[in-house]
C-alpha positions as CSV (number, residue, x, y, z in Angstrom):
1,X,38.8,-13.8,-30.3
2,X,39.6,-14.0,-26.7
3,X,43.0,-12.8,-25.3
4,X,43.8,-16.3,-24.2
5,X,43.2,-17.8,-27.6
6,X,45.7,-15.3,-29.1
7,X,48.5,-16.4,-26.8
8,X,51.0,-18.9,-28.3
9,X,51.5,-22.2,-26.5
10,X,54.2,-22.2,-24.0
11,X,57.0,-24.8,-24.2
12,X,55.5,-26.9,-21.5
13,X,52.0,-26.8,-23.2
14,X,53.5,-27.8,-26.5
15,X,55.8,-30.6,-25.3
16,X,53.1,-32.1,-23.0
17,X,50.2,-31.5,-25.4
18,X,48.4,-29.3,-22.8
19,X,45.6,-26.9,-23.7
20,X,46.6,-23.3,-24.1
21,X,46.7,-21.5,-20.7
22,X,47.3,-24.7,-18.7
23,X,50.9,-23.8,-17.9
24,X,51.2,-20.1,-18.8
25,X,54.9,-19.7,-17.7
26,X,58.2,-19.6,-19.5
27,X,60.4,-22.7,-19.1
28,X,63.9,-22.4,-17.6
29,X,66.5,-25.1,-17.4
30,X,69.7,-25.7,-15.5
31,X,72.2,-28.6,-16.0
32,X,73.3,-30.0,-12.6
33,X,75.1,-33.2,-11.8
34,X,73.9,-34.9,-15.0
35,X,70.3,-33.8,-14.6
36,X,68.5,-31.2,-16.6
37,X,66.1,-29.5,-14.2
38,X,63.1,-27.5,-15.5
39,X,61.6,-24.7,-13.5
40,X,59.3,-21.8,-13.6
41,X,60.7,-18.4,-12.5
42,X,58.1,-15.7,-12.4
43,X,57.8,-12.3,-10.8
44,X,60.2,-10.1,-8.8
45,X,60.7,-9.6,-5.0
46,X,61.5,-11.9,-2.1
47,X,62.1,-15.5,-3.4
48,X,59.6,-18.3,-2.8
49,X,60.7,-21.8,-3.7
50,X,57.7,-24.1,-4.3
51,X,58.4,-27.9,-4.3
52,X,55.9,-30.5,-5.3
53,X,55.5,-34.1,-4.1
54,X,54.6,-37.4,-5.7
55,X,53.3,-37.7,-8.4
56,X,52.9,-34.1,-9.4
57,X,55.1,-31.4,-11.0
58,X,55.3,-27.6,-11.0
59,X,51.9,-27.2,-12.6
60,X,50.5,-27.9,-9.1
61,X,51.5,-24.4,-8.1
62,X,50.2,-22.6,-11.1
63,X,47.4,-20.7,-9.2
64,X,49.8,-19.8,-6.4
65,X,52.4,-18.5,-8.8
66,X,49.8,-16.3,-10.6
67,X,48.6,-14.9,-7.3
68,X,52.1,-14.2,-5.8
69,X,54.2,-13.1,-8.7
70,X,53.1,-9.4,-8.5
71,X,55.0,-9.2,-5.2
72,X,57.3,-12.3,-5.1
73,X,59.8,-14.1,-7.2
74,X,58.2,-17.5,-7.6
75,X,60.5,-20.4,-8.4
76,X,58.8,-23.8,-9.0
77,X,61.1,-26.7,-10.1
78,X,60.1,-30.1,-11.4
79,X,61.9,-32.8,-9.4
80,X,64.1,-35.0,-11.6
81,X,61.9,-37.5,-13.5
82,X,58.8,-35.4,-13.0
83,X,57.3,-32.7,-15.2
84,X,59.9,-31.6,-17.8
85,X,63.0,-32.4,-15.6
86,X,65.3,-35.0,-17.0
87,X,67.0,-37.3,-14.4
88,X,70.7,-38.2,-14.5
89,X,71.6,-41.6,-16.0
90,X,71.0,-44.3,-13.4
91,X,69.3,-41.8,-11.0
92,X,68.3,-43.4,-7.7
93,X,65.1,-41.2,-7.2
94,X,65.9,-41.3,-3.5
95,X,64.8,-38.1,-1.6
96,X,68.4,-37.3,-0.6
97,X,69.5,-37.4,-4.2
98,X,66.6,-35.2,-5.2
99,X,67.6,-32.8,-2.4
100,X,71.2,-32.6,-3.8
101,X,69.9,-31.6,-7.2
102,X,67.6,-28.9,-5.7
103,X,70.5,-27.6,-3.6
104,X,72.5,-27.3,-6.8
105,X,69.6,-25.3,-8.3
106,X,69.6,-23.0,-5.3
107,X,73.3,-22.4,-5.7
108,X,72.9,-21.8,-9.4
109,X,70.2,-19.2,-8.8
110,X,72.2,-17.8,-5.9
111,X,69.1,-17.5,-3.8
112,X,69.2,-16.1,-0.3
113,X,66.6,-16.0,2.5
114,X,64.0,-17.8,0.4
115,X,60.7,-19.1,1.7
116,X,60.2,-22.8,1.1
117,X,56.6,-23.8,0.2
118,X,56.3,-27.6,0.2
119,X,54.1,-30.5,0.8
120,X,54.3,-34.3,0.6
121,X,57.9,-35.3,-0.5
122,X,58.6,-31.6,-1.3
123,X,59.1,-31.2,2.5
124,X,61.9,-33.8,3.0
125,X,63.5,-32.8,-0.4
126,X,63.3,-29.0,0.2
127,X,64.4,-29.2,3.8
128,X,67.3,-31.4,2.7
129,X,68.3,-28.8,0.2
130,X,68.1,-26.2,3.0
131,X,70.4,-28.4,5.1
132,X,72.9,-28.5,2.3
133,X,72.9,-24.8,1.5
134,X,73.2,-22.6,4.6
135,X,71.2,-19.4,4.3
136,X,69.5,-20.2,1.0
137,X,66.1,-21.0,2.8
138,X,65.1,-18.9,5.8
139,X,61.4,-19.4,6.1
140,X,59.0,-22.3,5.9
141,X,55.4,-22.8,4.7
142,X,54.7,-26.5,5.0
143,X,51.6,-28.5,4.3
144,X,51.0,-32.2,5.0
145,X,54.6,-33.4,5.1
146,X,57.1,-34.7,7.6
147,X,60.9,-34.6,8.3
148,X,61.7,-37.5,10.7
149,X,61.9,-41.3,10.6
150,X,58.5,-43.0,10.7
151,X,59.7,-46.6,11.0
152,X,57.6,-48.6,13.3
153,X,54.4,-46.5,12.7
154,X,52.1,-49.0,11.0
155,X,50.2,-46.1,9.3
156,X,53.4,-45.5,7.2
157,X,54.9,-48.9,7.2
158,X,52.1,-50.7,5.4
159,X,51.8,-48.0,2.7
160,X,55.6,-48.0,2.2
161,X,55.8,-51.8,1.8
162,X,52.7,-52.0,-0.4
163,X,53.2,-49.0,-2.8
164,X,57.0,-49.2,-2.8
165,X,57.0,-53.0,-3.2
166,X,56.4,-55.2,-6.2
167,X,52.6,-54.5,-6.3
168,X,53.2,-50.7,-6.2
169,X,56.0,-51.0,-8.8
170,X,53.7,-52.9,-11.2
171,X,50.9,-50.4,-10.7
172,X,53.1,-47.4,-11.2
173,X,54.9,-48.7,-14.2
174,X,52.0,-50.2,-16.0
175,X,49.1,-48.0,-14.9
176,X,50.6,-44.8,-13.4
177,X,48.5,-45.7,-10.4
178,X,49.6,-42.8,-8.3
179,X,48.1,-40.4,-10.8
180,X,45.1,-42.5,-11.9
181,X,44.1,-44.0,-8.5
182,X,45.8,-42.4,-5.5
183,X,45.3,-38.8,-6.5
184,X,41.5,-39.1,-7.2
185,X,41.0,-41.1,-4.0
186,X,43.0,-38.7,-1.9
187,X,40.9,-35.6,-2.7
188,X,38.5,-34.7,0.1
189,X,37.2,-31.2,-0.7
190,X,36.2,-31.9,-4.2
191,X,36.9,-34.4,-7.1
192,X,39.6,-33.5,-9.6
193,X,38.2,-32.9,-13.0
194,X,39.3,-34.9,-16.0
195,X,41.1,-31.8,-17.3
196,X,43.0,-31.4,-14.0
197,X,44.0,-35.1,-13.9
198,X,45.2,-34.8,-17.5
199,X,47.7,-32.1,-16.3
200,X,49.3,-34.6,-14.0
201,X,49.1,-37.6,-16.4
202,X,50.8,-35.7,-19.2
203,X,54.5,-36.1,-18.2
204,X,54.1,-39.8,-17.7
205,X,52.4,-40.6,-21.0
206,X,55.7,-40.7,-23.0
207,X,58.2,-38.1,-21.6
208,X,59.0,-39.5,-18.1
209,X,59.9,-42.9,-16.7
210,X,57.5,-43.9,-13.9
211,X,60.1,-45.4,-11.6
212,X,60.2,-42.3,-9.3
213,X,56.5,-42.8,-8.4
214,X,57.1,-46.1,-6.7
215,X,60.6,-45.3,-5.3
216,X,59.2,-42.5,-3.2
217,X,56.8,-44.7,-1.2
218,X,59.6,-47.3,-0.6
219,X,61.8,-44.5,0.7
220,X,59.3,-43.6,3.4
221,X,61.0,-46.2,5.5
222,X,64.1,-46.9,3.5
223,X,65.4,-43.3,4.0
224,X,65.4,-43.6,7.7
225,X,69.0,-42.3,8.1
226,X,68.4,-39.3,5.9
227,X,65.1,-38.5,7.7
228,X,67.0,-38.7,11.0
229,X,69.4,-36.1,9.8
230,X,66.5,-33.9,8.7
231,X,65.0,-34.3,12.2
232,X,68.2,-32.9,13.7
233,X,68.3,-30.1,11.2
234,X,64.8,-29.0,11.9
235,X,65.4,-29.1,15.6
236,X,68.0,-26.3,15.2
237,X,66.4,-24.4,12.3
238,X,65.6,-20.8,13.3
239,X,63.2,-18.9,11.2
240,X,59.5,-18.1,10.7
241,X,57.3,-21.2,9.9
242,X,53.7,-21.6,9.1
243,X,51.7,-24.8,8.5
244,X,48.9,-25.1,5.9
245,X,47.3,-28.4,7.0
246,X,44.1,-29.6,5.3
247,X,42.1,-32.0,7.6
248,X,41.4,-35.6,6.8
249,X,44.5,-36.1,4.6
250,X,45.0,-39.8,4.0
251,X,48.8,-39.6,4.7
252,X,49.5,-36.9,7.2
253,X,47.3,-36.6,10.3
254,X,46.8,-34.4,13.3
255,X,49.5,-36.5,14.9
256,X,52.1,-35.2,12.4
257,X,51.0,-31.6,12.8
258,X,51.3,-32.0,16.6
259,X,54.9,-33.2,16.0
260,X,55.7,-30.2,13.9
261,X,54.3,-27.8,16.6
Protein backbone atom coordinates (compact mmCIF):
# COMPACT_ATOMS: atom_id res chain seq x y z
CA UNK A 1 0.00 0.00 0.00
CA UNK A 2 1.36 3.41 -0.96
CA UNK A 3 2.00 6.15 1.59
CA UNK A 4 -0.67 8.31 -0.07
CA UNK A 5 -3.34 5.61 0.19
CA UNK A 6 -2.67 5.37 3.93
CA UNK A 7 -3.35 9.07 4.51
CA UNK A 8 -6.83 9.98 5.76
CA UNK A 9 -8.93 12.36 3.71
CA UNK A 10 -8.52 15.98 4.69
CA UNK A 11 -11.61 18.00 5.59
CA UNK A 12 -11.67 19.71 2.18
CA UNK A 13 -11.34 16.37 0.37
CA UNK A 14 -14.15 14.87 2.44
CA UNK A 15 -16.55 17.82 2.15
CA UNK A 16 -15.99 18.31 -1.58
CA UNK A 17 -15.72 14.61 -2.46
CA UNK A 18 -12.18 15.08 -3.79
CA UNK A 19 -9.73 12.23 -4.28
CA UNK A 20 -7.19 11.61 -1.53
CA UNK A 21 -4.20 13.91 -1.94
CA UNK A 22 -6.03 16.54 -4.02
CA UNK A 23 -5.98 19.05 -1.14
CA UNK A 24 -3.42 17.77 1.34
CA UNK A 25 -3.70 20.66 3.81
CA UNK A 26 -5.45 21.18 7.12
CA UNK A 27 -8.47 23.46 7.02
CA UNK A 28 -8.57 26.60 9.17
CA UNK A 29 -11.50 28.96 9.67
CA UNK A 30 -12.09 32.45 11.00
CA UNK A 31 -15.43 34.18 11.54
CA UNK A 32 -15.29 37.81 10.34
CA UNK A 33 -18.11 40.24 9.63
CA UNK A 34 -20.69 37.48 9.26
CA UNK A 35 -18.51 35.36 6.99
CA UNK A 36 -16.73 32.09 7.76
CA UNK A 37 -13.48 32.20 5.81
CA UNK A 38 -11.60 29.01 5.09
CA UNK A 39 -7.85 29.05 4.54
CA UNK A 40 -4.78 26.86 4.35
CA UNK A 41 -1.92 27.81 6.67
CA UNK A 42 1.17 25.73 5.99
CA UNK A 43 4.86 26.03 6.89
CA UNK A 44 6.88 28.50 8.92
CA UNK A 45 8.92 31.55 7.98
CA UNK A 46 8.16 34.83 6.19
CA UNK A 47 4.42 34.98 5.41
CA UNK A 48 3.11 34.62 1.85
CA UNK A 49 -0.55 35.41 1.20
CA UNK A 50 -1.91 33.69 -1.91
CA UNK A 51 -5.19 34.98 -3.36
CA UNK A 52 -7.10 33.30 -6.16
CA UNK A 53 -9.42 34.86 -8.71
CA UNK A 54 -12.65 33.88 -10.44
CA UNK A 55 -13.81 31.05 -10.46
CA UNK A 56 -11.12 29.24 -8.50
CA UNK A 57 -10.29 28.64 -4.83
CA UNK A 58 -7.21 27.94 -2.74
CA UNK A 59 -6.64 24.56 -4.42
CA UNK A 60 -5.17 26.65 -7.25
CA UNK A 61 -2.03 27.18 -5.15
CA UNK A 62 -1.56 23.59 -3.95
CA UNK A 63 1.70 23.10 -5.87
CA UNK A 64 3.10 26.47 -4.78
CA UNK A 65 2.25 25.77 -1.15
CA UNK A 66 3.97 22.39 -1.25
CA UNK A 67 7.04 23.96 -2.84
CA UNK A 68 7.33 26.96 -0.51
CA UNK A 69 6.23 25.68 2.87
CA UNK A 70 9.67 24.34 3.85
CA UNK A 71 10.85 27.98 4.01
CA UNK A 72 7.72 30.16 4.13
CA UNK A 73 4.42 30.40 5.94
CA UNK A 74 1.90 29.92 3.13
CA UNK A 75 -1.59 31.30 3.74
CA UNK A 76 -4.18 30.66 1.02
CA UNK A 77 -7.75 31.77 1.77
CA UNK A 78 -10.88 30.99 -0.18
CA UNK A 79 -12.73 34.19 -1.03
CA UNK A 80 -16.25 34.33 0.40
CA UNK A 81 -18.56 32.13 -1.66
CA UNK A 82 -15.66 30.20 -3.18
CA UNK A 83 -14.05 26.97 -2.02
CA UNK A 84 -15.10 26.30 1.58
CA UNK A 85 -15.65 29.93 2.63
CA UNK A 86 -19.20 30.87 3.59
CA UNK A 87 -20.28 34.40 2.59
CA UNK A 88 -22.21 36.64 4.99
CA UNK A 89 -25.99 36.80 4.53
CA UNK A 90 -26.83 39.13 1.66
CA UNK A 91 -23.18 39.43 0.62
CA UNK A 92 -22.61 41.72 -2.36
CA UNK A 93 -19.66 39.75 -3.83
CA UNK A 94 -18.16 43.09 -4.89
CA UNK A 95 -14.34 43.20 -4.82
CA UNK A 96 -14.24 45.94 -2.19
CA UNK A 97 -16.31 43.80 0.17
CA UNK A 98 -14.12 40.78 -0.50
CA UNK A 99 -11.11 42.99 0.34
CA UNK A 100 -12.66 44.02 3.66
CA UNK A 101 -13.03 40.35 4.64
CA UNK A 102 -9.44 39.57 3.62
CA UNK A 103 -8.26 42.61 5.58
CA UNK A 104 -10.06 41.23 8.65
CA UNK A 105 -8.31 37.90 8.11
CA UNK A 106 -4.92 39.64 7.96
CA UNK A 107 -5.71 41.41 11.20
CA UNK A 108 -6.88 38.17 12.81
CA UNK A 109 -3.62 36.45 11.84
CA UNK A 110 -1.63 39.55 12.84
CA UNK A 111 0.47 39.30 9.71
CA UNK A 112 3.27 41.77 9.10
CA UNK A 113 5.45 42.30 6.05
CA UNK A 114 3.73 39.59 4.01
CA UNK A 115 4.24 38.94 0.32
CA UNK A 116 1.03 39.06 -1.73
CA UNK A 117 0.86 36.45 -4.49
CA UNK A 118 -2.21 37.14 -6.60
CA UNK A 119 -3.67 37.00 -10.07
CA UNK A 120 -6.97 37.88 -11.72
CA UNK A 121 -9.40 39.27 -9.08
CA UNK A 122 -6.94 38.27 -6.37
CA UNK A 123 -5.00 41.40 -7.34
CA UNK A 124 -7.71 44.03 -6.70
CA UNK A 125 -8.91 42.12 -3.63
CA UNK A 126 -5.44 41.63 -2.15
CA UNK A 127 -4.28 45.15 -2.90
CA UNK A 128 -7.49 46.47 -1.39
CA UNK A 129 -6.75 44.49 1.77
CA UNK A 130 -3.23 45.95 1.76
CA UNK A 131 -4.69 49.45 1.43
CA UNK A 132 -6.94 48.78 4.45
CA UNK A 133 -4.21 47.29 6.68
CA UNK A 134 -1.05 49.36 6.74
CA UNK A 135 2.10 47.25 6.97
CA UNK A 136 0.41 43.86 6.63
CA UNK A 137 1.55 43.45 3.01
CA UNK A 138 5.01 44.68 2.06
CA UNK A 139 5.87 42.82 -1.17
CA UNK A 140 4.03 41.96 -4.35
CA UNK A 141 4.16 39.02 -6.73
CA UNK A 142 1.43 39.64 -9.29
CA UNK A 143 0.40 37.80 -12.40
CA UNK A 144 -2.20 38.77 -15.00
CA UNK A 145 -4.18 41.27 -12.97
CA UNK A 146 -4.86 44.99 -12.73
CA UNK A 147 -5.57 47.76 -10.21
CA UNK A 148 -7.04 50.76 -12.03
CA UNK A 149 -10.32 51.65 -13.79
CA UNK A 150 -10.70 50.15 -17.27
CA UNK A 151 -13.91 51.88 -18.26
CA UNK A 152 -13.82 52.92 -21.89
CA UNK A 153 -11.47 50.09 -22.91
CA UNK A 154 -13.59 47.96 -25.27
CA UNK A 155 -11.49 44.87 -24.44
CA UNK A 156 -12.87 44.96 -20.89
CA UNK A 157 -16.19 46.70 -21.49
CA UNK A 158 -17.70 44.02 -23.74
CA UNK A 159 -16.62 41.19 -21.44
CA UNK A 160 -18.01 42.96 -18.38
CA UNK A 161 -21.37 43.61 -19.99
CA UNK A 162 -21.67 40.13 -21.52
CA UNK A 163 -20.47 37.92 -18.65
CA UNK A 164 -21.78 40.22 -15.91
CA UNK A 165 -25.14 40.80 -17.58
CA UNK A 166 -28.21 38.57 -17.96
CA UNK A 167 -26.51 36.11 -20.33
CA UNK A 168 -23.55 35.68 -18.03
CA UNK A 169 -25.82 35.37 -15.00
CA UNK A 170 -27.84 32.61 -16.67
CA UNK A 171 -24.68 30.78 -17.78
CA UNK A 172 -23.08 31.00 -14.35
CA UNK A 173 -26.12 30.01 -12.33
CA UNK A 174 -27.35 27.26 -14.61
CA UNK A 175 -24.14 25.84 -16.08
CA UNK A 176 -21.25 27.22 -13.98
CA UNK A 177 -19.96 28.53 -17.31
CA UNK A 178 -16.83 30.14 -15.87
CA UNK A 179 -15.60 26.73 -14.75
CA UNK A 180 -16.96 24.63 -17.57
CA UNK A 181 -16.36 27.03 -20.49
CA UNK A 182 -14.10 29.96 -19.63
CA UNK A 183 -11.38 28.06 -17.79
CA UNK A 184 -10.85 25.37 -20.46
CA UNK A 185 -10.89 27.94 -23.27
CA UNK A 186 -8.46 30.25 -21.44
CA UNK A 187 -5.71 27.65 -21.09
CA UNK A 188 -2.91 28.24 -23.60
CA UNK A 189 0.01 26.09 -22.47
CA UNK A 190 -1.95 22.88 -22.12
CA UNK A 191 -5.50 21.69 -21.59
CA UNK A 192 -6.76 21.10 -18.09
CA UNK A 193 -7.49 17.46 -17.40
CA UNK A 194 -10.93 16.30 -16.33
CA UNK A 195 -9.49 15.63 -12.87
CA UNK A 196 -8.16 19.19 -12.62
CA UNK A 197 -11.46 20.71 -13.77
CA UNK A 198 -13.26 18.59 -11.18
CA UNK A 199 -11.23 20.34 -8.45
CA UNK A 200 -12.67 23.68 -9.55
CA UNK A 201 -16.18 22.38 -10.16
CA UNK A 202 -16.42 20.73 -6.75
CA UNK A 203 -17.43 23.75 -4.58
CA UNK A 204 -20.17 24.79 -7.02
CA UNK A 205 -21.89 21.42 -7.25
CA UNK A 206 -23.82 21.85 -4.00
CA UNK A 207 -21.79 23.80 -1.45
CA UNK A 208 -21.55 27.30 -2.91
CA UNK A 209 -23.92 29.75 -4.59
CA UNK A 210 -22.83 30.69 -8.09
CA UNK A 211 -23.67 34.38 -7.88
CA UNK A 212 -20.08 35.45 -7.24
CA UNK A 213 -18.98 34.09 -10.60
CA UNK A 214 -21.08 36.59 -12.54
CA UNK A 215 -20.81 39.51 -10.10
CA UNK A 216 -17.05 39.65 -10.59
CA UNK A 217 -17.21 40.35 -14.36
CA UNK A 218 -19.91 42.97 -13.85
CA UNK A 219 -17.67 44.71 -11.33
CA UNK A 220 -14.84 45.08 -13.87
CA UNK A 221 -16.56 48.31 -14.87
CA UNK A 222 -19.02 48.82 -11.99
CA UNK A 223 -16.20 49.05 -9.40
CA UNK A 224 -14.67 52.06 -11.11
CA UNK A 225 -14.44 54.15 -7.93
CA UNK A 226 -12.86 51.35 -5.93
CA UNK A 227 -10.33 50.64 -8.69
CA UNK A 228 -9.57 54.35 -8.81
CA UNK A 229 -8.63 54.27 -5.13
CA UNK A 230 -6.45 51.23 -5.77
CA UNK A 231 -4.68 53.10 -8.56
CA UNK A 232 -3.81 55.87 -6.12
CA UNK A 233 -2.68 53.35 -3.50
CA UNK A 234 -0.42 51.50 -5.94
CA UNK A 235 1.11 54.82 -7.02
CA UNK A 236 2.46 55.38 -3.51
CA UNK A 237 3.16 51.75 -2.56
CA UNK A 238 6.82 51.24 -1.77
CA UNK A 239 8.14 47.70 -1.70
CA UNK A 240 9.64 44.99 -3.89
CA UNK A 241 7.41 43.83 -6.73
CA UNK A 242 7.73 41.11 -9.34
CA UNK A 243 5.37 40.20 -12.16
CA UNK A 244 4.74 36.67 -13.42
CA UNK A 245 3.02 37.31 -16.74
CA UNK A 246 2.18 34.38 -19.04
CA UNK A 247 1.83 35.51 -22.64
CA UNK A 248 -1.36 35.33 -24.71
CA UNK A 249 -3.68 35.60 -21.72
CA UNK A 250 -7.23 36.27 -22.93
CA UNK A 251 -7.84 38.98 -20.34
CA UNK A 252 -4.59 40.73 -19.45
CA UNK A 253 -2.29 41.72 -22.27
CA UNK A 254 1.13 43.27 -22.77
CA UNK A 255 -0.69 46.61 -22.46
CA UNK A 256 -1.56 45.90 -18.81
CA UNK A 257 1.95 44.69 -18.03
CA UNK A 258 3.35 47.92 -19.49
CA UNK A 259 1.00 49.87 -17.24
CA UNK A 260 2.29 48.00 -14.19
CA UNK A 261 5.89 48.73 -15.16
